[in-house]
C-alpha positions in Angstrom: -106.3 -4.9 28.4 -105.1 -8.2 29.3 -106.1 -10.5 32.2 -103.1 -9.5 34.1 -103.1 -5.4 33.7 -107.1 -5.8 35.0 -106.4 -8.3 37.6 -103.3 -6.0 39.0 -105.6 -2.3 38.4 -109.0 -3.4 40.0 -106.4 -5.4 43.1 -105.4 -1.3 43.3 -108.3 0.5 43.2 -110.8 -2.5 44.9 -108.6 -4.9 47.1 -110.6 -5.7 49.4 -113.5 -6.4 47.0 -114.1 -10.4 46.7 -112.6 -11.7 42.7 -114.1 -15.6 44.1 -116.1 -17.0 45.7 -115.6 -20.9 45.8 -118.2 -23.5 48.8 -116.5 -21.7 51.8 -114.0 -19.7 51.0 -113.7 -15.9 49.3 -110.3 -14.5 47.6 -110.3 -10.9 47.4 -109.1 -9.1 44.5 -105.8 -8.4 46.0 -105.3 -11.6 47.3 -106.1 -13.0 43.2 -102.9 -11.0 41.9 -100.8 -12.1 45.0 -101.3 -15.2 44.1 -101.2 -14.6 40.2 -97.9 -12.6 40.6 -96.7 -15.7 42.8 -97.9 -17.9 40.1 -95.9 -15.9 37.8 -93.1 -16.4 39.3 -92.2 -19.4 39.2 -93.1 -20.0 36.2 -90.1 -18.1 35.0 -88.5 -19.7 37.4 -89.4 -22.9 35.6 -88.4 -21.1 32.3 -91.5 -20.3 30.9 -91.8 -16.9 29.1 -93.7 -14.2 27.7 -95.8 -15.2 24.8 -95.2 -19.2 26.3 -98.9 -21.1 26.0 -99.5 -22.9 29.7 -101.8 -24.7 30.0 -103.5 -25.8 33.0 -105.1 -29.7 32.7 -107.9 -30.0 35.3 -110.3 -32.4 36.6 -114.2 -32.9 35.1 -115.3 -31.3 38.8 -113.4 -28.5 40.4 -112.7 -29.5 44.4 -111.1 -26.1 46.3 -108.0 -26.7 46.4 -108.0 -27.1 42.3 -109.5 -23.9 42.8 -106.5 -22.3 43.9 -104.1 -24.3 41.2 -106.2 -23.1 37.9 -105.4 -19.3 39.4 -102.1 -20.0 40.0 -101.8 -21.4 36.5 
């Protein structure tokens, strides 16, 4: 099972369960799935298609907003 399908399944089964705990922020499976779909739509709008490679470029130490950007990628 690929990651998007697994995330969608878990979001449907346990939407309020914590998916990511970071500093003082918590994302549920439902929030993570919504962010992933939003990111996918944005990337498709930019011309990225299934099978294309997308690489997130991050600093060595990840800040709160960079964690969000990573999951949007």
